[in-house]
C-alpha positions in Angstrom: 47.8 -18.7 -93.7 46.1 -19.9 -97.6 49.6 -21.0 -99.7 50.6 -18.6 -102.2 49.0 -15.7 -100.8 51.8 -15.0 -99.1 50.4 -13.1 -96.5 52.4 -12.1 -92.8 50.0 -13.7 -90.2 48.8 -11.2 -87.4 48.2 -12.2 -84.3 46.6 -8.7 -83.9 42.7 -8.4 -84.8 43.9 -8.3 -88.4 43.3 -10.1 -90.9 46.4 -11.0 -93.1 44.5 -12.0 -96.2 40.4 -14.1 -98.2 40.2 -16.3 -99.8 37.0 -16.7 -101.6 35.3 -18.7 -105.5 33.7 -16.1 -107.9 30.3 -17.1 -108.8 30.5 -15.4 -111.7 33.4 -17.8 -113.6 34.7 -19.7 -110.8 38.2 -18.4 -110.1 39.1 -18.4 -106.9 40.2 -14.7 -106.0 42.1 -14.0 -102.8 43.2 -10.6 -101.3 46.1 -10.3 -99.0 46.0 -6.6 -96.8 49.6 -5.0 -95.8 49.9 -3.0 -92.4 52.0 -0.4 -90.7 53.7 -0.5 -87.2 50.8 1.6 -85.4 48.5 -1.6 -87.2 46.2 0.7 -90.3 46.0 -0.8 -93.3 48.6 -0.3 -96.0 47.9 -2.3 -99.2 45.3 -4.8 -100.1 47.5 -7.0 -103.1 44.4 -8.9 -104.9 44.5 -12.0 -106.9 43.4 -15.1 -108.9 44.5 -18.7 -107.5 45.9 -20.4 -109.8 47.1 -23.7 -107.3 48.4 -22.4 -105.5 50.0 -19.5 -106.5 49.1 -16.3 -106.8 48.5 -14.5 -110.6 46.8 -11.9 -112.0 47.9 -9.5 -109.1 47.0 -6.3 -110.7 43.6 -5.8 -110.7 42.0 -4.4 -108.3 45.0 -3.3 -105.7 45.5 0.2 -102.6 47.7 1.6 -101.8 46.6 3.7 -98.3 48.8 6.6 -96.5 48.0 8.2 -94.0 48.3 11.9 -91.7 50.4 12.6 -88.6 46.6 12.1 -87.1 45.8 8.7 -88.3 43.3 10.0 -90.7 43.4 8.8 -94.7 44.8 10.8 -96.5 45.4 8.8 -100.5 44.4 5.7 -101.4 45.4 4.6 -104.9 42.9 1.9 -106.8 44.2 -0.4 -109.4 41.5 -1.1 -112.2 39.6 -3.4 -114.9 39.1 -5.0 -117.0 42.6 -5.4 -118.8 41.5 -3.1 -122.3 40.6 -0.4 -119.5 43.2 2.4 -120.8 45.9 3.9 -117.7 43.8 7.0 -116.9 41.5 4.9 -116.3 42.4 1.5 -114.1 43.5 3.7 -111.1 41.8 5.8 -108.7 43.4 8.1 -107.3 41.4 9.7 -103.8 43.3 12.9 -101.9 41.7 13.4 -99.0 42.5 17.7 -97.4 41.4 16.3 -93.2 41.0 19.7 -90.6 41.1 19.0 -86.9 39.3 15.5 -87.7 37.3 16.7 -90.2 36.6 15.5 -94.0 36.9 18.9 -95.9 37.9 17.2 -99.2 38.0 14.0 -101.1 39.4 14.8 -105.0 39.5 11.4 -106.8 
């Protein structure tokens, strides 16, 4: 676990977080991931590492929900850059699933 990510270690094969250096502006960036009790990805939090602290965490966060069959039901993603109006910063997708088939994806 990298200091500053506040990610929960995963011992079942799930990835709890990742870091990298952005070559465009030389920032150290990171994602930390959250899972539900069935090990399904439920959230990812993006941030910039400033020393050992995760900052600027509202850029590309994602939240996912699932139906009773484990199919992705919805996904909400924050956008960036900061100058975009709020309506363009969030991408919300809702899926209609029948059985195991994706019927409609509305974003």
